mmCIF file of the N, C-alpha and C atoms, coordinates in Angstrom:
data_MODEL
# 
_entry.id   MODEL 
# 
loop_
_atom_site.group_PDB 
_atom_site.id 
_atom_site.type_symbol 
_atom_site.label_atom_id 
_atom_site.label_alt_id 
_atom_site.label_comp_id 
_atom_site.label_asym_id 
_atom_site.label_entity_id 
_atom_site.label_seq_id 
_atom_site.pdbx_PDB_ins_code 
_atom_site.Cartn_x 
_atom_site.Cartn_y 
_atom_site.Cartn_z 
_atom_site.occupancy 
_atom_site.B_iso_or_equiv 
_atom_site.pdbx_formal_charge 
_atom_site.auth_seq_id 
_atom_site.auth_comp_id 
_atom_site.auth_asym_id 
_atom_site.auth_atom_id 
_atom_site.pdbx_PDB_model_num 
ATOM 1   N N  . MET A 1 1  ? 22.772  36.563  -26.000 1.00 0.00 ? 1  MET A N  1 
ATOM 2   C CA . MET A 1 1  ? 23.399  35.528  -25.207 1.00 0.00 ? 1  MET A CA 1 
ATOM 3   C C  . MET A 1 1  ? 23.881  34.415  -26.136 1.00 0.00 ? 1  MET A C  1 
ATOM 4   N N  . ARG A 1 2  ? 24.971  33.840  -25.811 1.00 0.00 ? 2  ARG A N  1 
ATOM 5   C CA . ARG A 1 2  ? 25.581  32.790  -26.623 1.00 0.00 ? 2  ARG A CA 1 
ATOM 6   C C  . ARG A 1 2  ? 24.805  31.488  -26.479 1.00 0.00 ? 2  ARG A C  1 
ATOM 7   N N  . GLU A 1 3  ? 24.511  30.831  -27.583 1.00 0.00 ? 3  GLU A N  1 
ATOM 8   C CA . GLU A 1 3  ? 23.801  29.554  -27.545 1.00 0.00 ? 3  GLU A CA 1 
ATOM 9   C C  . GLU A 1 3  ? 24.785  28.429  -27.252 1.00 0.00 ? 3  GLU A C  1 
ATOM 10  N N  . LEU A 1 4  ? 24.344  27.482  -26.455 1.00 0.00 ? 4  LEU A N  1 
ATOM 11  C CA . LEU A 1 4  ? 25.177  26.324  -26.141 1.00 0.00 ? 4  LEU A CA 1 
ATOM 12  C C  . LEU A 1 4  ? 25.020  25.274  -27.231 1.00 0.00 ? 4  LEU A C  1 
ATOM 13  N N  . ARG A 1 5  ? 26.127  24.777  -27.678 1.00 0.00 ? 5  ARG A N  1 
ATOM 14  C CA . ARG A 1 5  ? 26.093  23.706  -28.677 1.00 0.00 ? 5  ARG A CA 1 
ATOM 15  C C  . ARG A 1 5  ? 25.953  22.376  -27.954 1.00 0.00 ? 5  ARG A C  1 
ATOM 16  N N  . ARG A 1 6  ? 25.332  21.438  -28.657 1.00 0.00 ? 6  ARG A N  1 
ATOM 17  C CA . ARG A 1 6  ? 25.100  20.114  -28.077 1.00 0.00 ? 6  ARG A CA 1 
ATOM 18  C C  . ARG A 1 6  ? 26.421  19.424  -27.730 1.00 0.00 ? 6  ARG A C  1 
ATOM 19  N N  . ASP A 1 7  ? 27.420  19.539  -28.589 1.00 0.00 ? 7  ASP A N  1 
ATOM 20  C CA . ASP A 1 7  ? 28.698  18.866  -28.323 1.00 0.00 ? 7  ASP A CA 1 
ATOM 21  C C  . ASP A 1 7  ? 29.461  19.516  -27.172 1.00 0.00 ? 7  ASP A C  1 
ATOM 22  N N  . ALA A 1 8  ? 29.103  20.739  -26.791 1.00 0.00 ? 8  ALA A N  1 
ATOM 23  C CA . ALA A 1 8  ? 29.769  21.393  -25.671 1.00 0.00 ? 8  ALA A CA 1 
ATOM 24  C C  . ALA A 1 8  ? 29.094  21.064  -24.344 1.00 0.00 ? 8  ALA A C  1 
ATOM 25  N N  . ILE A 1 9  ? 27.805  20.783  -24.373 1.00 0.00 ? 9  ILE A N  1 
ATOM 26  C CA . ILE A 1 9  ? 27.084  20.555  -23.118 1.00 0.00 ? 9  ILE A CA 1 
ATOM 27  C C  . ILE A 1 9  ? 26.968  19.076  -22.753 1.00 0.00 ? 9  ILE A C  1 
ATOM 28  N N  . MET A 1 10 ? 27.072  18.183  -23.714 1.00 0.00 ? 10 MET A N  1 
ATOM 29  C CA . MET A 1 10 ? 26.890  16.757  -23.432 1.00 0.00 ? 10 MET A CA 1 
ATOM 30  C C  . MET A 1 10 ? 27.961  16.163  -22.516 1.00 0.00 ? 10 MET A C  1 
ATOM 31  N N  . PRO A 1 11 ? 29.259  16.442  -22.690 1.00 0.00 ? 11 PRO A N  1 
ATOM 32  C CA . PRO A 1 11 ? 30.245  15.833  -21.777 1.00 0.00 ? 11 PRO A CA 1 
ATOM 33  C C  . PRO A 1 11 ? 30.006  16.153  -20.301 1.00 0.00 ? 11 PRO A C  1 
ATOM 34  N N  . PRO A 1 12 ? 29.695  17.418  -19.922 1.00 0.00 ? 12 PRO A N  1 
ATOM 35  C CA . PRO A 1 12 ? 29.421  17.642  -18.493 1.00 0.00 ? 12 PRO A CA 1 
ATOM 36  C C  . PRO A 1 12 ? 28.172  16.916  -18.000 1.00 0.00 ? 12 PRO A C  1 
ATOM 37  N N  . ILE A 1 13 ? 27.141  16.812  -18.836 1.00 0.00 ? 13 ILE A N  1 
ATOM 38  C CA . ILE A 1 13 ? 25.927  16.102  -18.430 1.00 0.00 ? 13 ILE A CA 1 
ATOM 39  C C  . ILE A 1 13 ? 26.218  14.625  -18.235 1.00 0.00 ? 13 ILE A C  1 
ATOM 40  N N  . VAL A 1 14 ? 26.970  14.034  -19.142 1.00 0.00 ? 14 VAL A N  1 
ATOM 41  C CA . VAL A 1 14 ? 27.331  12.621  -19.023 1.00 0.00 ? 14 VAL A CA 1 
ATOM 42  C C  . VAL A 1 14 ? 28.189  12.399  -17.772 1.00 0.00 ? 14 VAL A C  1 
ATOM 43  N N  . LEU A 1 15 ? 29.107  13.312  -17.502 1.00 0.00 ? 15 LEU A N  1 
ATOM 44  C CA . LEU A 1 15 ? 29.973  13.191  -16.320 1.00 0.00 ? 15 LEU A CA 1 
ATOM 45  C C  . LEU A 1 15 ? 29.138  13.263  -15.036 1.00 0.00 ? 15 LEU A C  1 
ATOM 46  N N  . ILE A 1 16 ? 28.212  14.198  -14.968 1.00 0.00 ? 16 ILE A N  1 
ATOM 47  C CA . ILE A 1 16 ? 27.368  14.323  -13.780 1.00 0.00 ? 16 ILE A CA 1 
ATOM 48  C C  . ILE A 1 16 ? 26.502  13.077  -13.597 1.00 0.00 ? 16 ILE A C  1 
ATOM 49  N N  . ALA A 1 17 ? 25.921  12.584  -14.691 1.00 0.00 ? 17 ALA A N  1 
ATOM 50  C CA . ALA A 1 17 ? 25.103  11.374  -14.611 1.00 0.00 ? 17 ALA A CA 1 
ATOM 51  C C  . ALA A 1 17 ? 25.940  10.185  -14.146 1.00 0.00 ? 17 ALA A C  1 
ATOM 52  N N  . TRP A 1 18 ? 27.144  10.059  -14.652 1.00 0.00 ? 18 TRP A N  1 
ATOM 53  C CA . TRP A 1 18 ? 28.027  8.965   -14.246 1.00 0.00 ? 18 TRP A CA 1 
ATOM 54  C C  . TRP A 1 18 ? 28.369  9.061   -12.757 1.00 0.00 ? 18 TRP A C  1 
ATOM 55  N N  . LEU A 1 19 ? 28.668  10.273  -12.276 1.00 0.00 ? 19 LEU A N  1 
ATOM 56  C CA . LEU A 1 19 ? 28.996  10.444  -10.859 1.00 0.00 ? 19 LEU A CA 1 
ATOM 57  C C  . LEU A 1 19 ? 27.813  10.091  -9.961  1.00 0.00 ? 19 LEU A C  1 
ATOM 58  N N  . VAL A 1 20 ? 26.616  10.512  -10.357 1.00 0.00 ? 20 VAL A N  1 
ATOM 59  C CA . VAL A 1 20 ? 25.431  10.202  -9.560  1.00 0.00 ? 20 VAL A CA 1 
ATOM 60  C C  . VAL A 1 20 ? 25.188  8.691   -9.533  1.00 0.00 ? 20 VAL A C  1 
ATOM 61  N N  . CYS A 1 21 ? 25.322  8.045   -10.683 1.00 0.00 ? 21 CYS A N  1 
ATOM 62  C CA . CYS A 1 21 ? 25.086  6.595   -10.748 1.00 0.00 ? 21 CYS A CA 1 
ATOM 63  C C  . CYS A 1 21 ? 26.105  5.813   -9.925  1.00 0.00 ? 21 CYS A C  1 
ATOM 64  N N  . THR A 1 22 ? 27.353  6.210   -9.974  1.00 0.00 ? 22 THR A N  1 
ATOM 65  C CA . THR A 1 22 ? 28.365  5.485   -9.204  1.00 0.00 ? 22 THR A CA 1 
ATOM 66  C C  . THR A 1 22 ? 28.198  5.736   -7.714  1.00 0.00 ? 22 THR A C  1 
ATOM 67  N N  . ALA A 1 23 ? 27.782  6.935   -7.317  1.00 0.00 ? 23 ALA A N  1 
ATOM 68  C CA . ALA A 1 23 ? 27.590  7.221   -5.894  1.00 0.00 ? 23 ALA A CA 1 
ATOM 69  C C  . ALA A 1 23 ? 26.380  6.466   -5.351  1.00 0.00 ? 23 ALA A C  1 
ATOM 70  N N  . CYS A 1 24 ? 25.315  6.366   -6.134  1.00 0.00 ? 24 CYS A N  1 
ATOM 71  C CA . CYS A 1 24 ? 24.101  5.685   -5.673  1.00 0.00 ? 24 CYS A CA 1 
ATOM 72  C C  . CYS A 1 24 ? 24.257  4.174   -5.698  1.00 0.00 ? 24 CYS A C  1 
ATOM 73  N N  . GLY A 1 25 ? 25.081  3.654   -6.565  1.00 0.00 ? 25 GLY A N  1 
ATOM 74  C CA . GLY A 1 25 ? 25.239  2.219   -6.691  1.00 0.00 ? 25 GLY A CA 1 
ATOM 75  C C  . GLY A 1 25 ? 26.296  1.633   -5.780  1.00 0.00 ? 25 GLY A C  1 
ATOM 76  N N  . ARG A 1 26 ? 26.883  2.463   -4.951  1.00 0.00 ? 26 ARG A N  1 
ATOM 77  C CA . ARG A 1 26 ? 27.947  2.016   -4.064  1.00 0.00 ? 26 ARG A CA 1 
ATOM 78  C C  . ARG A 1 26 ? 27.408  1.082   -3.002  1.00 0.00 ? 26 ARG A C  1 
ATOM 79  N N  . GLN A 1 27 ? 28.079  -0.011  -2.762  1.00 0.00 ? 27 GLN A N  1 
ATOM 80  C CA . GLN A 1 27 ? 27.701  -0.973  -1.729  1.00 0.00 ? 27 GLN A CA 1 
ATOM 81  C C  . GLN A 1 27 ? 28.499  -0.667  -0.473  1.00 0.00 ? 27 GLN A C  1 
ATOM 82  N N  . SER A 1 28 ? 27.835  -0.683  0.675   1.00 0.00 ? 28 SER A N  1 
ATOM 83  C CA . SER A 1 28 ? 28.551  -0.484  1.920   1.00 0.00 ? 28 SER A CA 1 
ATOM 84  C C  . SER A 1 28 ? 29.295  -1.766  2.272   1.00 0.00 ? 28 SER A C  1 
ATOM 85  N N  . THR A 1 29 ? 30.414  -1.616  2.908   1.00 0.00 ? 29 THR A N  1 
ATOM 86  C CA . THR A 1 29 ? 31.207  -2.787  3.278   1.00 0.00 ? 29 THR A CA 1 
ATOM 87  C C  . THR A 1 29 ? 30.616  -3.393  4.547   1.00 0.00 ? 29 THR A C  1 
ATOM 88  N N  . PRO A 1 30 ? 30.568  -4.719  4.641   1.00 0.00 ? 30 PRO A N  1 
ATOM 89  C CA . PRO A 1 30 ? 30.033  -5.359  5.839   1.00 0.00 ? 30 PRO A CA 1 
ATOM 90  C C  . PRO A 1 30 ? 30.938  -5.119  7.033   1.00 0.00 ? 30 PRO A C  1 
ATOM 91  N N  . ALA A 1 31 ? 30.355  -5.137  8.204   1.00 0.00 ? 31 ALA A N  1 
ATOM 92  C CA . ALA A 1 31 ? 31.125  -4.935  9.425   1.00 0.00 ? 31 ALA A CA 1 
ATOM 93  C C  . ALA A 1 31 ? 32.085  -6.096  9.637   1.00 0.00 ? 31 ALA A C  1 
ATOM 94  N N  . ALA A 1 32 ? 33.166  -5.820  10.322  1.00 0.00 ? 32 ALA A N  1 
ATOM 95  C CA . ALA A 1 32 ? 34.163  -6.851  10.578  1.00 0.00 ? 32 ALA A CA 1 
ATOM 96  C C  . ALA A 1 32 ? 33.557  -7.971  11.411  1.00 0.00 ? 32 ALA A C  1 
ATOM 97  N N  . GLY A 1 33 ? 33.788  -9.186  10.994  1.00 0.00 ? 33 GLY A N  1 
ATOM 98  C CA . GLY A 1 33 ? 33.316  -10.338 11.747  1.00 0.00 ? 33 GLY A CA 1 
ATOM 99  C C  . GLY A 1 33 ? 31.926  -10.799 11.373  1.00 0.00 ? 33 GLY A C  1 
ATOM 100 N N  . SER A 1 34 ? 31.234  -10.046 10.511  1.00 0.00 ? 34 SER A N  1 
ATOM 101 C CA . SER A 1 34 ? 29.890  -10.501 10.128  1.00 0.00 ? 34 SER A CA 1 
ATOM 102 C C  . SER A 1 34 ? 30.008  -11.296 8.843   1.00 0.00 ? 34 SER A C  1 
ATOM 103 N N  . GLY A 1 35 ? 29.626  -12.539 8.916   1.00 0.00 ? 35 GLY A N  1 
ATOM 104 C CA . GLY A 1 35 ? 29.717  -13.420 7.764   1.00 0.00 ? 35 GLY A CA 1 
ATOM 105 C C  . GLY A 1 35 ? 28.518  -13.271 6.856   1.00 0.00 ? 35 GLY A C  1 
ATOM 106 N N  . ALA A 1 36 ? 28.579  -13.929 5.709   1.00 0.00 ? 36 ALA A N  1 
ATOM 107 C CA . ALA A 1 36 ? 27.489  -13.850 4.741   1.00 0.00 ? 36 ALA A CA 1 
ATOM 108 C C  . ALA A 1 36 ? 26.233  -14.523 5.274   1.00 0.00 ? 36 ALA A C  1 
ATOM 109 N N  . GLY A 1 37 ? 26.372  -15.499 6.168   1.00 0.00 ? 37 GLY A N  1 
ATOM 110 C CA . GLY A 1 37 ? 25.227  -16.222 6.698   1.00 0.00 ? 37 GLY A CA 1 
ATOM 111 C C  . GLY A 1 37 ? 24.731  -15.676 8.019   1.00 0.00 ? 37 GLY A C  1 
ATOM 112 N N  . SER A 1 38 ? 25.206  -14.532 8.410   1.00 0.00 ? 38 SER A N  1 
ATOM 113 C CA . SER A 1 38 ? 24.826  -13.956 9.695   1.00 0.00 ? 38 SER A CA 1 
ATOM 114 C C  . SER A 1 38 ? 23.349  -13.575 9.696   1.00 0.00 ? 38 SER A C  1 
ATOM 115 N N  . ALA A 1 39 ? 22.654  -13.890 10.773  1.00 0.00 ? 39 ALA A N  1 
ATOM 116 C CA . ALA A 1 39 ? 21.216  -13.625 10.866  1.00 0.00 ? 39 ALA A CA 1 
ATOM 117 C C  . ALA A 1 39 ? 20.931  -12.144 11.015  1.00 0.00 ? 39 ALA A C  1 
ATOM 118 N N  . ASP A 1 40 ? 21.847  -11.370 11.576  1.00 0.00 ? 40 ASP A N  1 
ATOM 119 C CA . ASP A 1 40 ? 21.609  -9.952  11.793  1.00 0.00 ? 40 ASP A CA 1 
ATOM 120 C C  . ASP A 1 40 ? 22.306  -9.079  10.749  1.00 0.00 ? 40 ASP A C  1 
ATOM 121 N N  . ALA A 1 41 ? 22.594  -9.617  9.575   1.00 0.00 ? 41 ALA A N  1 
ATOM 122 C CA . ALA A 1 41 ? 23.312  -8.857  8.558   1.00 0.00 ? 41 ALA A CA 1 
ATOM 123 C C  . ALA A 1 41 ? 22.427  -7.803  7.909   1.00 0.00 ? 41 ALA A C  1 
ATOM 124 N N  . TYR A 1 42 ? 21.122  -8.028  7.801   1.00 0.00 ? 42 TYR A N  1 
ATOM 125 C CA . TYR A 1 42 ? 20.227  -7.082  7.140   1.00 0.00 ? 42 TYR A CA 1 
ATOM 126 C C  . TYR A 1 42 ? 19.352  -6.376  8.162   1.00 0.00 ? 42 TYR A C  1 
ATOM 127 N N  . VAL A 1 43 ? 19.380  -5.062  8.143   1.00 0.00 ? 43 VAL A N  1 
ATOM 128 C CA . VAL A 1 43 ? 18.521  -4.261  9.005   1.00 0.00 ? 43 VAL A CA 1 
ATOM 129 C C  . VAL A 1 43 ? 17.753  -3.296  8.103   1.00 0.00 ? 43 VAL A C  1 
ATOM 130 N N  . PRO A 1 44 ? 16.426  -3.434  8.015   1.00 0.00 ? 44 PRO A N  1 
ATOM 131 C CA . PRO A 1 44 ? 15.664  -2.542  7.140   1.00 0.00 ? 44 PRO A CA 1 
ATOM 132 C C  . PRO A 1 44 ? 15.687  -1.112  7.663   1.00 0.00 ? 44 PRO A C  1 
ATOM 133 N N  . GLY A 1 45 ? 15.640  -0.173  6.737   1.00 0.00 ? 45 GLY A N  1 
ATOM 134 C CA . GLY A 1 45 ? 15.624  1.230   7.107   1.00 0.00 ? 45 GLY A CA 1 
ATOM 135 C C  . GLY A 1 45 ? 14.228  1.688   7.493   1.00 0.00 ? 45 GLY A C  1 
ATOM 136 N N  . LEU A 1 46 ? 14.141  2.885   8.028   1.00 0.00 ? 46 LEU A N  1 
ATOM 137 C CA . LEU A 1 46 ? 12.865  3.425   8.472   1.00 0.00 ? 46 LEU A CA 1 
ATOM 138 C C  . LEU A 1 46 ? 11.898  3.584   7.311   1.00 0.00 ? 46 LEU A C  1 
ATOM 139 N N  . GLY A 1 47 ? 12.390  4.012   6.156   1.00 0.00 ? 47 GLY A N  1 
ATOM 140 C CA . GLY A 1 47 ? 11.529  4.183   4.995   1.00 0.00 ? 47 GLY A CA 1 
ATOM 141 C C  . GLY A 1 47 ? 10.889  2.886   4.546   1.00 0.00 ? 47 GLY A C  1 
ATOM 142 N N  . GLU A 1 48 ? 11.661  1.811   4.579   1.00 0.00 ? 48 GLU A N  1 
ATOM 143 C CA . GLU A 1 48 ? 11.127  0.507   4.190   1.00 0.00 ? 48 GLU A CA 1 
ATOM 144 C C  . GLU A 1 48 ? 10.074  0.027   5.183   1.00 0.00 ? 48 GLU A C  1 
ATOM 145 N N  . MET A 1 49 ? 10.340  0.212   6.464   1.00 0.00 ? 49 MET A N  1 
ATOM 146 C CA . MET A 1 49 ? 9.364   -0.208  7.471   1.00 0.00 ? 49 MET A CA 1 
ATOM 147 C C  . MET A 1 49 ? 8.070   0.599   7.353   1.00 0.00 ? 49 MET A C  1 
ATOM 148 N N  . MET A 1 50 ? 8.192   1.893   7.110   1.00 0.00 ? 50 MET A N  1 
ATOM 149 C CA . MET A 1 50 ? 6.994   2.726   7.000   1.00 0.00 ? 50 MET A CA 1 
ATOM 150 C C  . MET A 1 50 ? 6.210   2.400   5.736   1.00 0.00 ? 50 MET A C  1 
ATOM 151 N N  . SER A 1 51 ? 6.897   2.040   4.654   1.00 0.00 ? 51 SER A N  1 
ATOM 152 C CA . SER A 1 51 ? 6.197   1.632   3.432   1.00 0.00 ? 51 SER A CA 1 
ATOM 153 C C  . SER A 1 51 ? 5.393   0.354   3.674   1.00 0.00 ? 51 SER A C  1 
ATOM 154 N N  . LEU A 1 52 ? 5.968   -0.586  4.385   1.00 0.00 ? 52 LEU A N  1 
ATOM 155 C CA . LEU A 1 52 ? 5.243   -1.816  4.713   1.00 0.00 ? 52 LEU A CA 1 
ATOM 156 C C  . LEU A 1 52 ? 4.029   -1.527  5.592   1.00 0.00 ? 52 LEU A C  1 
ATOM 157 N N  . GLN A 1 53 ? 4.188   -0.622  6.559   1.00 0.00 ? 53 GLN A N  1 
ATOM 158 C CA . GLN A 1 53 ? 3.058   -0.268  7.418   1.00 0.00 ? 53 GLN A CA 1 
ATOM 159 C C  . GLN A 1 53 ? 1.947   0.398   6.604   1.00 0.00 ? 53 GLN A C  1 
ATOM 160 N N  . GLN A 1 54 ? 2.333   1.236   5.662   1.00 0.00 ? 54 GLN A N  1 
ATOM 161 C CA . GLN A 1 54 ? 1.337   1.902   4.825   1.00 0.00 ? 54 GLN A CA 1 
ATOM 162 C C  . GLN A 1 54 ? 0.568   0.885   3.989   1.00 0.00 ? 54 GLN A C  1 
ATOM 163 N N  . MET A 1 55 ? 1.282   -0.096  3.426   1.00 0.00 ? 55 MET A N  1 
ATOM 164 C CA . MET A 1 55 ? 0.600   -1.132  2.646   1.00 0.00 ? 55 MET A CA 1 
ATOM 165 C C  . MET A 1 55 ? -0.354  -1.936  3.525   1.00 0.00 ? 55 MET A C  1 
ATOM 166 N N  . ARG A 1 56 ? 0.040   -2.205  4.768   1.00 0.00 ? 56 ARG A N  1 
ATOM 167 C CA . ARG A 1 56 ? -0.840  -2.952  5.672   1.00 0.00 ? 56 ARG A CA 1 
ATOM 168 C C  . ARG A 1 56 ? -2.093  -2.145  6.007   1.00 0.00 ? 56 ARG A C  1 
ATOM 169 N N  . HIS A 1 57 ? -1.943  -0.822  6.166   1.00 0.00 ? 57 HIS A N  1 
ATOM 170 C CA . HIS A 1 57 ? -3.108  0.019   6.420   1.00 0.00 ? 57 HIS A CA 1 
ATOM 171 C C  . HIS A 1 57 ? -4.068  -0.022  5.228   1.00 0.00 ? 57 HIS A C  1 
ATOM 172 N N  . VAL A 1 58 ? -3.535  0.022   4.026   1.00 0.00 ? 58 VAL A N  1 
ATOM 173 C CA . VAL A 1 58 ? -4.378  -0.022  2.828   1.00 0.00 ? 58 VAL A CA 1 
ATOM 174 C C  . VAL A 1 58 ? -5.101  -1.367  2.738   1.00 0.00 ? 58 VAL A C  1 
ATOM 175 N N  . LYS A 1 59 ? -4.368  -2.452  3.000   1.00 0.00 ? 59 LYS A N  1 
ATOM 176 C CA . LYS A 1 59 ? -4.991  -3.779  2.972   1.00 0.00 ? 59 LYS A CA 1 
ATOM 177 C C  . LYS A 1 59 ? -6.080  -3.888  4.039   1.00 0.00 ? 59 LYS A C  1 
ATOM 178 N N  . LEU A 1 60 ? -5.849  -3.288  5.200   1.00 0.00 ? 60 LEU A N  1 
ATOM 179 C CA . LEU A 1 60 ? -6.852  -3.302  6.258   1.00 0.00 ? 60 LEU A CA 1 
ATOM 180 C C  . LEU A 1 60 ? -8.105  -2.560  5.809   1.00 0.00 ? 60 LEU A C  1 
ATOM 181 N N  . TRP A 1 61 ? -7.931  -1.430  5.145   1.00 0.00 ? 61 TRP A N  1 
ATOM 182 C CA . TRP A 1 61 ? -9.082  -0.668  4.659   1.00 0.00 ? 61 TRP A CA 1 
ATOM 183 C C  . TRP A 1 61 ? -9.873  -1.482  3.637   1.00 0.00 ? 61 TRP A C  1 
ATOM 184 N N  . PHE A 1 62 ? -9.157  -2.093  2.683   1.00 0.00 ? 62 PHE A N  1 
ATOM 185 C CA . PHE A 1 62 ? -9.844  -2.906  1.671   1.00 0.00 ? 62 PHE A CA 1 
ATOM 186 C C  . PHE A 1 62 ? -10.534 -4.121  2.306   1.00 0.00 ? 62 PHE A C  1 
ATOM 187 N N  . ALA A 1 63 ? -9.917  -4.719  3.307   1.00 0.00 ? 63 ALA A N  1 
ATOM 188 C CA . ALA A 1 63 ? -10.537 -5.856  3.978   1.00 0.00 ? 63 ALA A CA 1 
ATOM 189 C C  . ALA A 1 63 ? -11.822 -5.419  4.681   1.00 0.00 ? 63 ALA A C  1 
ATOM 190 N N  . GLY A 1 64 ? -11.812 -4.226  5.280   1.00 0.00 ? 64 GLY A N  1 
ATOM 191 C CA . GLY A 1 64 ? -13.011 -3.711  5.912   1.00 0.00 ? 64 GLY A CA 1 
ATOM 192 C C  . GLY A 1 64 ? -14.103 -3.405  4.902   1.00 0.00 ? 64 GLY A C  1 
ATOM 193 N N  . GLN A 1 65 ? -13.731 -2.851  3.754   1.00 0.00 ? 65 GLN A N  1 
ATOM 194 C CA . GLN A 1 65 ? -14.705 -2.554  2.710   1.00 0.00 ? 65 GLN A CA 1 
ATOM 195 C C  . GLN A 1 65 ? -15.351 -3.824  2.170   1.00 0.00 ? 65 GLN A C  1 
ATOM 196 N N  . ALA A 1 66 ? -14.554 -4.895  2.086   1.00 0.00 ? 66 ALA A N  1 
ATOM 197 C CA . ALA A 1 66 ? -15.057 -6.179  1.577   1.00 0.00 ? 66 ALA A CA 1 
ATOM 198 C C  . ALA A 1 66 ? -15.677 -7.024  2.692   1.00 0.00 ? 66 ALA A C  1 
ATOM 199 N N  . GLU A 1 67 ? -15.656 -6.501  3.912   1.00 0.00 ? 67 GLU A N  1 
ATOM 200 C CA . GLU A 1 67 ? -16.158 -7.221  5.083   1.00 0.00 ? 67 GLU A CA 1 
ATOM 201 C C  . GLU A 1 67 ? -15.482 -8.582  5.259   1.00 0.00 ? 67 GLU A C  1 
ATOM 202 N N  . ASN A 1 68 ? -14.191 -8.612  4.957   1.00 0.00 ? 68 ASN A N  1 
ATOM 203 C CA . ASN A 1 68 ? -13.377 -9.811  5.141   1.00 0.00 ? 68 ASN A CA 1 
ATOM 204 C C  . ASN A 1 68 ? -12.696 -9.666  6.506   1.00 0.00 ? 68 ASN A C  1 
ATOM 205 N N  . TRP A 1 69 ? -13.393 -10.088 7.551   1.00 0.00 ? 69 TRP A N  1 
ATOM 206 C CA . TRP A 1 69 ? -12.917 -9.838  8.902   1.00 0.00 ? 69 TRP A CA 1 
ATOM 207 C C  . TRP A 1 69 ? -11.720 -10.691 9.281   1.00 0.00 ? 69 TRP A C  1 
ATOM 208 N N  . ASP A 1 70 ? -11.562 -11.845 8.658   1.00 0.00 ? 70 ASP A N  1 
ATOM 209 C CA . ASP A 1 70 ? -10.369 -12.667 8.922   1.00 0.00 ? 70 ASP A CA 1 
ATOM 210 C C  . ASP A 1 70 ? -9.118  -11.950 8.421   1.00 0.00 ? 70 ASP A C  1 
ATOM 211 N N  . LEU A 1 71 ? -9.203  -11.411 7.207   1.00 0.00 ? 71 LEU A N  1 
ATOM 212 C CA . LEU A 1 71 ? -8.063  -10.666 6.654   1.00 0.00 ? 71 LEU A CA 1 
ATOM 213 C C  . LEU A 1 71 ? -7.814  -9.397  7.462   1.00 0.00 ? 71 LEU A C  1 
ATOM 214 N N  . ALA A 1 72 ? -8.863  -8.729  7.886   1.00 0.00 ? 72 ALA A N  1 
ATOM 215 C CA . ALA A 1 72 ? -8.712  -7.510  8.682   1.00 0.00 ? 72 ALA A CA 1 
ATOM 216 C C  . ALA A 1 72 ? -8.004  -7.822  10.004  1.00 0.00 ? 72 ALA A C  1 
ATOM 217 N N  . ALA A 1 73 ? -8.389  -8.904  10.649  1.00 0.00 ? 73 ALA A N  1 
ATOM 218 C CA . ALA A 1 73 ? -7.740  -9.284  11.908  1.00 0.00 ? 73 ALA A CA 1 
ATOM 219 C C  . ALA A 1 73 ? -6.268  -9.606  11.683  1.00 0.00 ? 73 ALA A C  1 
ATOM 220 N N  . TYR A 1 74 ? -5.986  -10.281 10.578  1.00 0.00 ? 74 TYR A N  1 
ATOM 221 C CA . TYR A 1 74 ? -4.595  -10.605 10.256  1.00 0.00 ? 74 TYR A CA 1 
ATOM 222 C C  . TYR A 1 74 ? -3.781  -9.332  10.051  1.00 0.00 ? 74 TYR A C  1 
ATOM 223 N N  . GLU A 1 75 ? -4.334  -8.377  9.306   1.00 0.00 ? 75 GLU A N  1 
ATOM 224 C CA . GLU A 1 75 ? -3.603  -7.133  9.031   1.00 0.00 ? 75 GLU A CA 1 
ATOM 225 C C  . GLU A 1 75 ? -3.407  -6.314  10.303  1.00 0.00 ? 75 GLU A C  1 
ATOM 226 N N  . VAL A 1 76 ? -4.386  -6.321  11.209  1.00 0.00 ? 76 VAL A N  1 
ATOM 227 C CA . VAL A 1 76 ? -4.227  -5.630  12.483  1.00 0.00 ? 76 VAL A CA 1 
ATOM 228 C C  . VAL A 1 76 ? -3.081  -6.253  13.271  1.00 0.00 ? 76 VAL A C  1 
ATOM 229 N N  . ASP A 1 77 ? -2.993  -7.583  13.277  1.00 0.00 ? 77 ASP A N  1 
ATOM 230 C CA . ASP A 1 77 ? -1.901  -8.274  13.955  1.00 0.00 ? 77 ASP A CA 1 
ATOM 231 C C  . ASP A 1 77 ? -0.555  -7.912  13.326  1.00 0.00 ? 77 ASP A C  1 
ATOM 232 N N  . GLU A 1 78 ? -0.506  -7.880  11.980  1.00 0.00 ? 78 GLU A N  1 
ATOM 233 C CA . GLU A 1 78 ? 0.734   -7.527  11.292  1.00 0.00 ? 78 GLU A CA 1 
ATOM 234 C C  . GLU A 1 78 ? 1.137   -6.081  11.570  1.00 0.00 ? 78 GLU A C  1 
ATOM 235 N N  . LEU A 1 79 ? 0.132   -5.189  11.636  1.00 0.00 ? 79 LEU A N  1 
ATOM 236 C CA . LEU A 1 79 ? 0.426   -3.792  11.978  1.00 0.00 ? 79 LEU A CA 1 
ATOM 237 C C  . LEU A 1 79 ? 1.040   -3.693  13.368  1.00 0.00 ? 79 LEU A C  1 
ATOM 238 N N  . GLY A 1 80 ? 0.484   -4.447  14.316  1.00 0.00 ? 80 GLY A N  1 
ATOM 239 C CA . GLY A 1 80 ? 1.034   -4.445  15.673  1.00 0.00 ? 80 GLY A CA 1 
ATOM 240 C C  . GLY A 1 80 ? 2.473   -4.920  15.700  1.00 0.00 ? 80 GLY A C  1 
ATOM 241 N N  . GLU A 1 81 ? 2.765   -5.978  14.957  1.00 0.00 ? 81 GLU A N  1 
ATOM 242 C CA . GLU A 1 81 ? 4.146   -6.469  14.896  1.00 0.00 ? 81 GLU A CA 1 
ATOM 243 C C  . GLU A 1 81 ? 5.069   -5.447  14.251  1.00 0.00 ? 81 GLU A C  1 
ATOM 244 N N  . GLY A 1 82 ? 4.561   -4.766  13.241  1.00 0.00 ? 82 GLY A N  1 
ATOM 245 C CA . GLY A 1 82 ? 5.377   -3.753  12.576  1.00 0.00 ? 82 GLY A CA 1 
ATOM 246 C C  . GLY A 1 82 ? 5.699   -2.579  13.479  1.00 0.00 ? 82 GLY A C  1 
ATOM 247 N N  . PHE A 1 83 ? 4.740   -2.198  14.320  1.00 0.00 ? 83 PHE A N  1 
ATOM 248 C CA . PHE A 1 83 ? 4.992   -1.085  15.254  1.00 0.00 ? 83 PHE A CA 1 
ATOM 249 C C  . PHE A 1 83 ? 5.922   -1.501  16.381  1.00 0.00 ? 83 PHE A C  1 
ATOM 250 N N  . ASP A 1 84 ? 5.881   -2.774  16.739  1.00 0.00 ? 84 ASP A N  1 
ATOM 251 C CA . ASP A 1 84 ? 6.789   -3.264  17.788  1.00 0.00 ? 84 ASP A CA 1 
ATOM 252 C C  . ASP A 1 84 ? 8.219   -3.205  17.278  1.00 0.00 ? 84 ASP A C  1 
# 
């Protein structure tokens, strides 16, 4: 089988990396009529909300282990707000 030379394989790898970076770094355009100061301009995605809920569950567990019931009550309240 023919061996690939480094100078033959690098340009396609660089091109693919560049395409992936430009596609991932693309900013979505704001909706018409929504200004920069609009209160509803940012809507978190499901992944972000679930990550926050997971962190709250971990904090609740640690608060229970440390018997810090004030912190545990706070985290339970935050979990409820997150699920709402």
